[in-house]
KEMARBA-585441 format. One record per residue: z, x, y of N, C-alpha, C, O in turn; residue in three letters. Coordinates in steps of 0.001 Angstrom, whole numbers, plus 524288, in hexadecimal, padded with zeros to 5 digits. Atoms other than C-alpha are relative to their C-alpha. Layout:
<volos>
<volo <Z,X,Y>,<Z,X,Y>,<Z,X,Y>,<Z,X,Y>,'ALA'>
...
</volos>
This chain:
<volos>
<volo <803AD,803F0,801A9>,<27D0C,28634,C82B1>,<7FA87,80142,80200>,<7F6AA,800AC,7FF33>,'MET'>
<volo <8051A,7FEAF,7FDD7>,<27237,28A85,C8BBE>,<7FD84,8049E,7FD20>,<7F8DB,80494,7FBF1>,'LEU'>
<volo <80215,7FB78,802CB>,<270CE,29797,C84FF>,<7FDF4,7FE67,7FAA0>,<7F9B7,80009,7F90A>,'GLU'>
<volo <801A7,801D7,8052E>,<27015,29101,C77B1>,<7FB00,7FCD4,8006D>,<7F763,7FD96,7FD58>,'ALA'>
<volo <804AC,80335,7FF4E>,<26628,28716,C7C95>,<7FB53,8036C,8014C>,<7F71B,802B2,7FF1C>,'ALA'>
<volo <80447,7FC8E,7FE89>,<25DEA,291AE,C82E5>,<7FDDB,80301,7FB5B>,<7F91C,80352,7FAA8>,'GLY'>
<volo <801C3,7FD08,80494>,<25D6C,299D4,C7688>,<7FD08,7FC89,7FC2E>,<7F8F3,7FE11,7FA27>,'LYS'>
<volo <802A8,80392,8039A>,<259DB,28E21,C6E24>,<7FAC4,7FE30,8022D>,<7F6E7,7FE00,7FF52>,'LEU'>
<volo <804E3,801CC,7FDA6>,<24F90,28930,C77AE>,<7FBD6,8043C,7FFD1>,<7F741,80319,7FEE8>,'PHE'>
<volo <803BE,7FBAE,80045>,<24938,2969D,C7816>,<7FE27,800CD,7FA64>,<7F981,80195,7F974>,'VAL'>
<volo <80153,7FEF9,8057B>,<249A6,2983F,C694C>,<7FCE3,7FB96,7FD7B>,<7F928,7FC8E,7FA9C>,'ALA'>
<volo <80256,80470,802C5>,<245C3,28A87,C651A>,<7FC94,7FC7F,8035D>,<7F95E,7F98B,80158>,'LYS'>
<volo <8029E,803A9,7FC82>,<2406A,283B1,C7114>,<803B7,7FB92,80161>,<80747,7FA51,7FE67>,'GLY'>
<volo <7FC91,80425,7FE23>,<246B4,278CF,C78C7>,<7FFA5,7FB39,7FC7D>,<803A5,7F919,7FAE0>,'VAL'>
<volo <800B6,804C3,80320>,<240F0,26D97,C70F6>,<80253,80086,7FA87>,<80488,7FCC8,7F878>,'GLU'>
<volo <7FE25,7FF3C,8055B>,<244A3,27372,C63CC>,<805E7,800C2,7FF9F>,<80820,8005F,7FB5F>,'ALA'>
<volo <7FA5B,7FF15,7FFF3>,<252B2,2762E,C67D0>,<802E6,7FAE0,800E7>,<8019D,7F7E7,80475>,'THR'>
<volo <7FCEA,804C2,7FF52>,<25C8C,26B54,C6630>,<8050B,80132,802F6>,<806DA,805A6,80326>,'THR'>
<volo <7FAFC,7FF65,7FD56>,<268CA,2690C,C6E18>,<8043A,8017D,7FC08>,<807D8,8045C,7FD5E>,'MET'>
<volo <7FC55,7FE7B,80425>,<2704A,26A27,C6124>,<7FFE4,805EB,7FF2F>,<803F9,80865,7FE9E>,'ASP'>
<volo <80089,7FA61,800B9>,<26AED,277EF,C5F8B>,<80256,80302,8049B>,<804D2,8070F,803DF>,'GLU'>
<volo <7FDD1,7FD76,7FB66>,<26EA5,27B83,C6D6C>,<805F3,7FFF0,7FFAD>,<8087A,803ED,80096>,'VAL'>
<volo <7FA49,80075,80066>,<27C89,2767D,C6B68>,<80212,803B9,7FBD2>,<805EC,80678,7FCB1>,'ALA'>
<volo <7FE44,7FC99,80444>,<27DCB,27DB3,C5E75>,<7FFA3,805C4,80199>,<80339,808CD,80098>,'ALA'>
<volo <800B1,7FA95,7FE61>,<2786D,28A5A,C6426>,<803FB,80196,8042D>,<805C2,8060D,8044F>,'SER'>
<volo <7FC2E,7FEED,7FBDD>,<28197,28952,C6FD6>,<8059D,7FF86,7FE09>,<80952,800B6,800DB>,'ALA'>
<volo <7FAE1,800CE,80270>,<28CE5,2864B,C6697>,<80358,7FC23,80325>,<807F7,7FD02,80428>,'ARG'>
<volo <7FD3C,80443,7FD63>,<2906F,279DB,C6DD8>,<7FE9D,7FAE9,7FD34>,<7FAA8,7FA8B,7FA7F>,'VAL'>
<volo <8011F,80527,80233>,<2913C,26BC5,C6991>,<7FB5A,7FDA7,802DB>,<7FA83,7FEB4,80779>,'ALA'>
<volo <8048A,80281,7FDA7>,<2850D,263C2,C6C03>,<801A5,7FCC9,804C7>,<7FED8,7FCA5,808AF>,'LYS'>
<volo <7FE05,8030F,7FB99>,<28D29,25AF1,C74E5>,<8010E,8035A,804C2>,<80037,801A9,8092E>,'GLY'>
<volo <7FF09,7FC67,7FBAD>,<29103,266A2,C7D17>,<7FADC,8017A,802A4>,<7FA81,801A1,8076F>,'THR'>
<volo <80526,7FEB9,7FDD9>,<282C7,26A76,C7EB9>,<7FE00,7FB73,80350>,<7FC2A,7FC3A,807B0>,'LEU'>
<volo <801E6,80496,7FD27>,<27F40,25C97,C82C4>,<8035F,7FEC7,804CB>,<80185,7FC3E,8086F>,'TYR'>
<volo <7FCBF,800B5,7FB60>,<28AB4,25C66,C8C3C>,<7FDB6,802F9,804A8>,<7FDE7,8011F,80917>,'HIS'>
<volo <80240,7FCC1,7FBE1>,<28400,2673D,C93F6>,<7FA2D,7FF12,800D3>,<7F844,7FF6D,80539>,'TYR'>
<volo <805AD,800AD,7FFC2>,<275B9,26476,C90EB>,<7FE7B,7FB1E,7FCEF>,<7FF14,7FAEE,7F82B>,'PHE'>
<volo <80164,804F7,8028B>,<270E2,256C0,C8E07>,<7FAF1,80060,7FCE0>,<7F9D3,7FD00,7F9A3>,'ALA'>
<volo <80512,7FF88,8029B>,<263B2,25BB3,C8943>,<7FE1D,805A5,80017>,<80059,80900,802B5>,'SER'>
<volo <80273,7FAD8,7FFD9>,<25B37,2676E,C8695>,<7FDBF,8010D,8056C>,<7FDAC,80584,80735>,'LYS'>
<volo <80217,7FF56,7FABB>,<2550E,26510,C93DF>,<80436,80226,803A8>,<80317,8057B,806F1>,'ALA'>
<volo <7FBC0,7FDF3,7FCC9>,<26249,26766,C9A33>,<8014F,8059A,7FE8B>,<8029A,808C0,801F1>,'GLU'>
<volo <7FF3A,7FA94,801B1>,<2640B,273B1,C9210>,<7FBDA,8038E,8025B>,<7FD11,807CF,8043D>,'LEU'>
<volo <8044A,7FCEA,7FDC7>,<256C0,2789B,C968A>,<800EE,800E1,805CD>,<8003B,80539,807BD>,'ILE'>
<volo <7FF06,7FF72,7FA5A>,<25A39,275F9,CA4C4>,<80472,803DD,80100>,<80425,80709,8049A>,'GLU'>
<volo <7FBA6,7FC4F,7FF6D>,<26715,27D44,CA336>,<7FE37,80595,7FEB4>,<7FFE4,8094D,80140>,'ALA'>
<volo <8021B,7FADA,8015B>,<25FDC,28895,C9CAB>,<7FC91,80224,80465>,<7FC95,806D6,8056D>,'LEU'>
<volo <80321,7FE4F,7FB81>,<2565C,288F8,CA825>,<80393,80250,80432>,<80282,8067D,80653>,'ARG'>
<volo <7FC52,7FE17,7FC10>,<261D1,28A70,CB167>,<80266,80528,7FE6E>,<802E4,808B5,801A3>,'GLY'>
<volo <7FDB1,7FB2C,801F7>,<26802,294DC,CA8F9>,<7FC13,80482,8004E>,<7FD71,808DD,801D0>,'SER'>
<volo <80423,7FC11,7FFBA>,<25B11,29C32,CA819>,<7FF53,801D4,805A1>,<7FF44,80685,806B1>,'PHE'>
<volo <800C3,7FEA4,7FA76>,<2591E,29BAB,CB6DC>,<8047E,80354,8020B>,<8039D,80726,804D4>,'ARG'>
<volo <7FB72,7FD02,7FE37>,<266F4,2A090,CB952>,<7FFE6,80593,7FDF3>,<800D4,80941,800E7>,'ASN'>
<volo <80038,7FAC5,8024B>,<26586,2AC06,CAFFF>,<7FB9C,80334,80273>,<7FC54,807CA,803B2>,'GLU'>
<volo <8047D,7FD63,7FDB4>,<25823,2AF6C,CB56B>,<80154,801F7,8057C>,<80051,8067C,806C4>,'PHE'>
<volo <7FEAE,7FE94,7FAA1>,<25D09,2AF6D,CC377>,<80460,8040A,80038>,<80453,8076F,803A0>,'MET'>
<volo <7FBD3,7FC1D,8001F>,<2694E,2B70F,CC010>,<7FDBF,80567,7FEFC>,<7FF47,80937,8017D>,'THR'>
<volo <80277,7FAF6,8011C>,<260F7,2C1D0,CBA46>,<7FD0B,8021F,804BB>,<7FD4D,806C8,805E6>,'ARG'>
<volo <80309,7FE51,7FB7A>,<25834,2C238,CC633>,<80397,801A3,80475>,<802FD,805E1,806A5>,'ILE'>
<volo <7FC70,7FEBD,7FBA8>,<26308,2C1CE,CD053>,<802E4,80522,7FF18>,<8036E,80854,802A6>,'ARG'>
<volo <7FD1B,7FB3D,8014C>,<26AA7,2CC70,CC957>,<7FCAD,804CF,80102>,<7FE87,8089B,8034F>,'THR'>
<volo <80379,7FB80,7FF50>,<25EF7,2D59C,CC956>,<7FE8E,800D4,805B8>,<7FEB6,8053C,807A3>,'ARG'>
<volo <801A5,7FF82,7FA87>,<25A79,2D2B9,CD743>,<8048B,801C9,80366>,<803EA,80543,806A9>,'VAL'>
<volo <7FB81,7FEB8,7FCB5>,<26808,2D374,CDD39>,<80227,80576,7FEED>,<80536,80780,80207>,'GLU'>
<volo <7FE6D,7FA9F,80120>,<26A34,2E0AB,CD6AF>,<7FCDF,803EA,80342>,<7FE52,8087D,8039C>,'ALA'>
<volo <8034B,7FC9D,7FCBD>,<25F8C,2E635,CDF8F>,<80222,80020,8058E>,<804D7,7FC88,80743>,'CYS'>
<volo <7FE87,7FFA5,7FA7D>,<261E9,2EAD2,CED5C>,<7FD9E,7FB68,802FA>,<7F926,7F9E8,80207>,'ALA'>
<volo <801B4,804BD,7FD46>,<260D0,2DF51,CF69A>,<7FB1E,800D5,8034E>,<7F876,7FD0B,8049E>,'SER'>
<volo <804A3,7FEF8,7FCD6>,<2560C,2E5FF,CFE72>,<7FB91,80291,7FCEF>,<7F7AD,80435,7FF3B>,'ASP'>
<volo <80427,7FDC2,80342>,<24E05,2EB28,CF303>,<7FCD8,7FB7F,7FDA5>,<7FDAD,7F9EC,7F92E>,'ASP'>
<volo <802DA,804B7,8016F>,<24462,2DFEF,CF25C>,<7FC82,800CB,7FB42>,<7FBFA,7FD46,7F807>,'TRP'>
<volo <80348,7FEE8,8048F>,<23B45,2E655,CE89D>,<8034A,7FFFB,7FB0F>,<801B4,7FDAD,7F725>,'THR'>
<volo <7FC8C,7FFEA,80493>,<2467F,2E8E2,CDF2E>,<801E8,7FA7F,7FEB9>,<80252,7F910,7FA26>,'ALA'>
<volo <7FE1B,80553,800DD>,<24B72,2DB00,CE109>,<7FBC3,7FC99,7FD83>,<7FCDD,7F994,7F9EF>,'ARG'>
<volo <80445,80301,80259>,<23E18,2D517,CDE17>,<7FF06,801D1,7FA6C>,<7FE4E,7FE9D,7F6E9>,'LEU'>
<volo <800BA,7FDFB,80555>,<23C5D,2DE01,CD25D>,<80468,7FE33,7FC64>,<80370,7FCF0,7F7DB>,'ARG'>
<volo <7FB8C,801D9,80325>,<24A04,2DA3B,CCD91>,<7FF5B,7FA4B,7FEA6>,<80087,7F8B1,7FA45>,'ALA'>
<volo <800FA,8058F,80111>,<24686,2CBD6,CCEE3>,<7FC0C,7FF77,7FB9B>,<7FCEB,7FC95,7F7DB>,'TRP'>
<volo <80421,8004F,803F8>,<23A18,2CDC9,CC6FF>,<80201,801D0,7FAB6>,<80150,7FF1B,7F6CC>,'VAL'>
<volo <7FE33,7FDD3,804EF>,<24061,2D652,CBC9E>,<80406,7FC6D,7FD5C>,<803C0,7FB8A,7F8A4>,'ASP'>
<volo <7FC0E,8037C,80239>,<24C03,2CD41,CBABD>,<7FD84,7FAFA,7FE0E>,<7FEEF,7F90A,7F9E4>,'ALA'>
<volo <80297,804D5,8019C>,<2433F,2C143,CBA22>,<7FCBD,800DA,7FB13>,<7FCD4,7FDA2,7F781>,'ALA'>
<volo <80337,7FED2,804A6>,<239EB,2C795,CB062>,<80384,800AE,7FB3C>,<8027E,7FE60,7F723>,'VAL'>
<volo <7FC86,7FF22,80479>,<24503,2CC3C,CA7A1>,<802B2,7FAF8,7FE4B>,<8032C,7F9FA,7F99C>,'ASN'>
<volo <7FD8A,804FC,80162>,<24BEC,2BF11,CA837>,<7FC18,7FC6E,7FD4F>,<7FD65,7F9D1,7F97D>,'ALA'>
<volo <80405,8034D,8025D>,<23F3C,2B816,CA525>,<7FEF8,801A3,7FA5F>,<7FEB6,7FE58,7F6E0>,'TYR'>
<volo <800E5,7FE34,80559>,<23CB8,2C0A4,C994B>,<804C2,7FEF7,7FC83>,<80428,7FD31,7F815>,'PHE'>
<volo <7FB3E,800C1,80319>,<24AE4,2BFEE,C94A7>,<800EA,7FA4C,7FE96>,<802EE,7F91D,7FA62>,'ASP'>
<volo <7FEA8,8057E,800AB>,<24BAE,2B13D,C960C>,<7FB31,7FC8B,7FF34>,<7FB76,7F7D0,80009>,'MET'>
<volo <804EC,802EE,80048>,<23D95,2AD26,C935F>,<80021,7FB8D,7FC12>,<7FDC4,7F779,7FD03>,'SER'>
<volo <7FFB9,8043F,803DB>,<240A3,2A51E,C8747>,<80296,7FB32,8024A>,<80088,7F6DF,801DD>,'GLY'>
<volo <7FD43,80457,7FD8B>,<24A74,29CBA,C8E70>,<7FCDE,7FDE1,80498>,<7FCA0,7F924,80560>,'LEU'>
<volo <80340,801AD,7FB96>,<241B1,29C61,C9A78>,<7FBD7,7FC27,7FE31>,<7FB29,7F801,80085>,'HIS'>
<volo <80436,8035D,801DE>,<2368D,2968F,C92A5>,<8020C,7FAB8,7FE2A>,<7FF89,7F6B4,7FEFF>,'ASP'>
<volo <7FDC2,804E1,801F3>,<23F5A,28C67,C8C64>,<8019F,7FC67,80476>,<80094,7F7B6,80448>,'VAL'>
<volo <7FDC6,80362,7FBF4>,<245B2,2878C,C98D6>,<7FC57,7FEDD,80493>,<7FD49,7FB2D,80783>,'VAL'>
<volo <80368,800E9,7FB84>,<23A75,28896,CA294>,<7FA78,7FE59,7FEA8>,<7F7AB,7FC80,8021B>,'PHE'>
<volo <80562,8015B,80162>,<22DE2,28627,C9B16>,<7FFE0,7FB61,7FC48>,<7FEA2,7FBE3,7F7AA>,'HIS'>
<volo <80068,804C5,80312>,<22EA9,2784C,C966E>,<7FD79,7FBCB,8035B>,<7FC5D,7FCAC,807F3>,'ASP'>
<volo <802C8,80436,7FD4B>,<22879,26B6F,C9A43>,<802FE,7FDD9,804AD>,<800A2,7FB75,8081E>,'ALA'>
<volo <7FCF4,8022D,7FBAF>,<233A3,267E5,CA377>,<80062,803AE,804AC>,<802B1,8024A,808A8>,'THR'>
<volo <7FFC8,7FC39,7FBB6>,<231FF,2740A,CABFB>,<7FA74,801A1,80175>,<7F882,80591,7FF80>,'THR'>
<volo <80551,7FE6E,7FE76>,<22495,2744B,CB25C>,<80025,8054C,802B5>,<80344,8061E,80645>,'PRO'>
<volo <7FFF1,7FAA9,7FE10>,<22173,2827E,CB557>,<7FF49,80040,805EA>,<801C6,80374,8087F>,'LEU'>
<volo <8010A,7FF9D,7FA60>,<21C5C,27FD2,CC30B>,<804C7,7FEEE,8034C>,<804F4,80089,807D4>,'ARG'>
<volo <7FB3D,80116,7FD1A>,<229D0,27AFB,CC717>,<80489,8037F,7FE5E>,<808A8,8037F,800D9>,'HIS'>
<volo <7FBA9,7FD12,80252>,<231EA,28451,CBF0C>,<8019C,804CE,8031D>,<8061C,80676,802C2>,'ALA'>
<volo <7FEBB,7FAF0,7FDB6>,<2313D,29079,CC780>,<7FF78,8003C,805EA>,<7FF9D,80482,8081E>,'MET'>
<volo <800F1,7FFA4,7FA68>,<22F2C,28CBA,CD59C>,<804FC,80084,80334>,<80593,8045D,80605>,'THR'>
<volo <7FB40,7FFBC,7FCD0>,<23C73,289D7,CDBAE>,<804B5,800E3,7FC7F>,<807ED,7FD67,7FBB0>,'ASP'>
<volo <7FBAB,7FEA5,8036B>,<245CF,290D0,CD2B3>,<802E3,804A7,80251>,<800D1,80776,805A0>,'ILE'>
<volo <7FC9E,7FBFD,7FDBE>,<250D3,29A3D,CD583>,<7FD8B,8056A,7FFF0>,<7FDE8,80842,803CC>,'GLU'>
<volo <80239,7FABC,8005F>,<249AD,2A65F,CD0D2>,<7FBCD,800D5,80428>,<7FB64,80518,80658>,'ILE'>
<volo <80400,7FF80,7FBF7>,<23E5F,2A3B1,CDA1F>,<80266,80011,80573>,<80093,802ED,808DC>,'ASN'>
<volo <7FD5E,7FFDA,7FAE8>,<2477B,2A0C8,CE583>,<8026F,80566,800E6>,<80248,80773,8053F>,'ARG'>
<volo <7FDAB,7FAC5,7FF9E>,<24E78,2ADAE,CE2AF>,<7FBD0,8040D,8014E>,<7FC8F,80748,804C9>,'TYR'>
<volo <80445,7FC57,7FEFF>,<241A2,2B538,CE236>,<7FDCA,7FF26,80575>,<7FCA5,802F1,8082F>,'LEU'>
<volo <801F8,80117,7FAB9>,<23CD6,2AE6E,CEE97>,<803A4,80260,80419>,<801D2,8046E,8080B>,'ALA'>
<volo <7FC49,7FD8E,7FC6C>,<2494A,2B2FB,CF55C>,<7FF4E,805E1,80032>,<7FF7F,8083A,80463>,'GLY'>
<volo <800EB,7FA62,80047>,<246DD,2C0DD,CF0C4>,<7FB00,80178,802EB>,<7FAE6,8054B,805D4>,'LEU'>
<volo <804FA,7FF00,7FD51>,<238CC,2C04B,CF594>,<800AF,7FF4F,805E3>,<7FEE6,80289,808FA>,'ILE'>
<volo <7FF19,80111,7FA78>,<23CF0,2BA62,D0278>,<80337,80457,80293>,<801F4,80614,806E0>,'ASN'>
<volo <7FCB8,7FBCF,7FDDA>,<24791,2C4A4,D048F>,<7FCF2,8051E,80087>,<7FD89,807E9,80465>,'ASP'>
<volo <8033F,7FB4F,7FFB3>,<23E08,2CFA9,D0186>,<7FBF9,7FFA1,80456>,<7FAB3,8038B,806D2>,'GLY'>
<volo <803A9,800DF,7FBAC>,<23456,2C9B9,D0B1D>,<802C6,800D4,8053A>,<800B1,80363,808B9>,'THR'>
<volo <7FCF6,7FF4D,7FB28>,<23EDA,2C911,D15B0>,<8013F,805C2,800F7>,<8017A,80780,80571>,'LYS'>
<volo <7FECB,7FA6D,7FF7F>,<2421B,2D755,D12EC>,<7FB1D,80344,80111>,<7FB7E,807F4,80212>,'ALA'>
<volo <804DF,7FD3E,7FEE7>,<233C5,2DAE1,D14E0>,<7FDEA,8032F,7FB7B>,<7FA88,80683,7FC40>,'GLY'>
<volo <801A6,7FCFF,80496>,<231FB,2E020,D0710>,<7FADC,7FDF3,7FDD6>,<7F7A5,80101,7FBFB>,'VAL'>
<volo <804C7,8027A,801CC>,<2273E,2D68B,D034E>,<7FF20,7FB21,80332>,<8020A,7FA09,806DC>,'TRP'>
<volo <80132,804A7,7FCFB>,<2211F,2CA0F,D0821>,<7FEBA,7FB6A,7FC63>,<7FBC2,7FBF3,7F8A4>,'TYR'>
<volo <8015E,804EA,80299>,<220C4,2BC1C,D031E>,<8007E,7FBB1,8040C>,<804B8,7FAC4,80625>,'ALA'>
<volo <7FFBC,80430,7FC25>,<21D35,2B0FE,D0C1C>,<80293,7FB1A,7FDCC>,<80446,7F7BA,800C5>,'ASP'>
<volo <7FD70,8046D,80289>,<222A9,2A73E,D0231>,<802D6,80217,7FB26>,<8009B,80251,7F6E5>,'ASP'>
<volo <7FCFD,7FD88,80433>,<22D67,2AD4D,CF9DA>,<800BB,7FC59,7FB58>,<8009E,7FE1C,7F6DF>,'ALA'>
<volo <7FF39,803B4,8044E>,<22FA8,2A0E6,CF1DF>,<7FB1E,7FFB1,7FC97>,<7FB7A,7FFAA,7F7CB>,'ALA'>
<volo <804E3,80046,802F1>,<22160,2A017,CEE01>,<7FF18,8050F,7FCFE>,<7FD8B,804F2,7F871>,'TRP'>
<volo <80098,7FAF0,802A2>,<220D7,2AEA5,CEAE6>,<80395,80053,7FB3E>,<80202,8025E,7F730>,'ALA'>
<volo <7FC53,7FFE3,80464>,<22CE3,2AD19,CE231>,<7FDFF,7FCC8,7FB6E>,<7FE6B,7FE6E,7F6EF>,'ALA'>
<volo <80220,80349,80433>,<22696,2A208,CDA87>,<7FB82,802D2,7FD45>,<7FB44,802F3,7F878>,'VAL'>
<volo <80475,7FD30,80246>,<21A17,2A9EB,CD898>,<801EE,8049A,7FCAE>,<7FFF5,80584,7F864>,'ILE'>
<volo <7FDEE,7FB82,802E0>,<221E6,2B5D8,CD463>,<802B7,7FE46,7FAFF>,<8024E,800E5,7F6FC>,'MET'>
<volo <7FD4D,801D6,804B3>,<22A13,2ADE6,CCAE5>,<7FC19,7FE30,7FBDD>,<7FCD9,7FF3E,7F73C>,'TYR'>
<volo <80414,8016F,803C0>,<21DF6,2A7F4,CC49B>,<7FD7C,804E0,7FDB5>,<7FC5D,8050A,7F908>,'TYR'>
<volo <8023A,7FB18,801E9>,<21851,2B5B3,CC39E>,<803AC,802A8,7FC22>,<801EF,804CE,7F832>,'ALA'>
<volo <7FC2A,7FDC1,80391>,<224E3,2BA72,CBD4F>,<7FFA6,7FD51,7FAA9>,<7FF93,7FFEB,7F69E>,'LEU'>
<volo <80083,802DF,804F0>,<223CF,2AFBF,CB30E>,<7FB0D,8018C,7FD23>,<7FB27,8029C,7F873>,'HIS'>
<volo <804F5,7FE9B,8027B>,<2158B,2B2D1,CB08F>,<80013,8057B,7FDC8>,<7FE3D,80662,7F96F>,'GLY'>
<volo <7FFB2,7FA98,801DE>,<2180B,2C162,CAF74>,<80361,80087,7FB27>,<801FF,8034E,7F77B>,'GLY'>
<volo <7FC88,7FFD0,80496>,<22353,2BF6D,CA606>,<7FD79,7FD63,7FB47>,<7FDE8,7FF52,7F6E5>,'CYS'>
<volo <80297,802AD,80458>,<21B92,2B5C1,C9DDB>,<7FB9D,8034D,7FDB1>,<7FAD1,8034C,7F8F3>,'ASP'>
<volo <8040D,7FC78,801FC>,<21048,2BF65,C9CE2>,<8025F,80421,7FC60>,<8001B,8056E,7F857>,'GLU'>
<volo <7FD59,7FC22,80354>,<219D6,2C96A,C9764>,<801EB,7FD72,7FAFA>,<80175,7FFBB,7F6C5>,'ALA'>
<volo <7FE2D,802B9,804B8>,<21FB5,2BF75,C8E0A>,<7FB83,7FEF3,7FC40>,<7FC4A,7FEC8,7F782>,'ARG'>
<volo <8049D,800E4,80341>,<211ED,2BCCF,C8924>,<7FD8D,8051A,7FE1C>,<7F9C0,80508,7FB2B>,'LEU'>
<volo <801E3,7FAEB,801C8>,<20FC7,2CB70,C872A>,<7FB85,8022E,80327>,<7F927,8060C,8018D>,'GLY'>
<volo <80462,7FE18,7FCD5>,<205A8,2CD31,C91EB>,<801AE,803E2,80431>,<7FE5E,80621,806DC>,'ARG'>
<volo <7FDCD,7FC0B,7FC8B>,<20E93,2D5D7,C9A2B>,<804A6,80264,7FD32>,<806FA,7FFEF,7F9C7>,'GLN'>
<volo <7FB5E,7FD8C,80238>,<21932,2DF73,C9695>,<804C4,7FDF9,802EF>,<804DE,7FE08,807BE>,'LYS'>
<volo <7FB66,8023C,7FD74>,<22677,2D96A,C993A>,<802AF,803EE,80396>,<804DC,80273,8079B>,'THR'>
<volo <7FD52,7FC16,7FCD2>,<22BAF,2E63C,C9E92>,<7FD3A,80101,80532>,<7FF85,80369,808AB>,'GLU'>
<volo <802E5,7FF2D,7FB24>,<22123,2E64A,CA943>,<8001A,7FB50,803AE>,<7FE8C,7FBCC,80835>,'ASN'>
<volo <80076,804CE,7FCF8>,<2228A,2D85A,CAE2A>,<802F6,80059,80528>,<800C6,7FF1E,80942>,'VAL'>
<volo <7FCD6,7FFC4,7FB46>,<22D7C,2DA8E,CB7EC>,<7FD95,803A4,8040D>,<7FD34,80240,808A3>,'SER'>
<volo <80255,7FC2D,7FC6E>,<2271D,2E69C,CBDE4>,<7FAEB,7FDEE,80259>,<7FA06,7FE6C,8070D>,'GLU'>
<volo <804FC,80202,7FE1F>,<219B7,2E037,CBED6>,<800CC,7FB74,803D6>,<7FE22,7FB2B,807D3>,'LYS'>
<volo <7FF02,80460,7FC7D>,<21F1B,2D3CE,CC500>,<80260,801CF,80528>,<800E5,7FFEA,80951>,'LEU'>
<volo <7FDA8,7FDF4,7FB2F>,<2277B,2DB4D,CCEB4>,<7FBD9,8025C,8038C>,<7FBC6,80150,8083E>,'SER'>
<volo <80423,7FD86,7FCE6>,<21BBE,2E34F,CD320>,<7FC5C,7FBDB,80256>,<7FADB,7FC3B,806E3>,'ALA'>
<volo <8035C,80433,7FE1C>,<2135C,2D712,CD447>,<80297,7FCFA,80470>,<8001A,7FBDE,80867>,'LEU'>
<volo <7FD3E,8030B,7FC03>,<21DAB,2CFAD,CDC0E>,<800A8,8031C,8050A>,<8002B,800F7,80950>,'PHE'>
<volo <7FF81,7FCC0,7FB54>,<21FED,2DB17,CE540>,<7FACD,80050,802EC>,<7FAB5,80011,807BA>,'LEU'>
<volo <8052A,7FFF7,7FD79>,<21142,2DBFA,CE7D7>,<7FEE4,7FABB,80281>,<7FCB9,7FA79,806CA>,'ARG'>
<volo <800E2,8053C,7FDF7>,<210BD,2CD4E,CE9BD>,<802C3,7FF34,80540>,<800B3,7FCA6,808C4>,'MET'>
<volo <7FCEF,8008C,7FB36>,<21B2C,2CE25,CF43A>,<7FEB7,8042E,80410>,<800D3,80426,80862>,'LEU'>
<volo <80166,7FBDC,7FC5B>,<214FA,2DA15,CFA7C>,<803F0,8046A,80026>,<803C4,807B5,803A7>,'GLY'>
<volo <7FC26,7FBCC,8005D>,<2204A,2E2CE,CF686>,<7FE60,803BF,7FBB4>,<7FDE0,8022B,7F730>,'GLY'>
<volo <801C1,7FC1B,803D0>,<21C1A,2EF3C,CEFB4>,<8042F,80412,7FF5A>,<80701,80558,80308>,'TYR'>
<volo <7FC26,7FBE0,800FC>,<22486,2F976,CE964>,<7FD50,80514,7FEDB>,<7FFE6,80906,7FDED>,'GLU'>
</volos>
């Protein structure tokens, strides 16, 4: 049901999509859909959770594949996985996170991806690879930069294939870690 709703919301928009269409696309009875989701707002919230889970799975998989003491590779893996996930899932991202009920200033501050990045920054600082006096704040700034960099590429002002490399280099310089 979530996959069907996500595809329809991306293709038609949330307002233009009816619950009847979601049920039909998911090949379930309308009553079954309403049993799980009382409204489109509940569907959107469930899609947000699904998006976050997929995004974090991609990041964790890439970062954890790196040697535990290779902080530069781990940061680069975080950036590359986040950039690729953002590009792959940008349609759904825009539908579920850029609406009137999700003010941007509150959307990205205390979220799992930033806590994960803050942990990575903090661990690299403890290992003496780079320095951040406030890892949580640095993670928020880096995540906003990641969004901005990806959006610039989506708008055609940067090459998508360069975004990950450019952001990784910028973040490493920001933390005082050079390769």
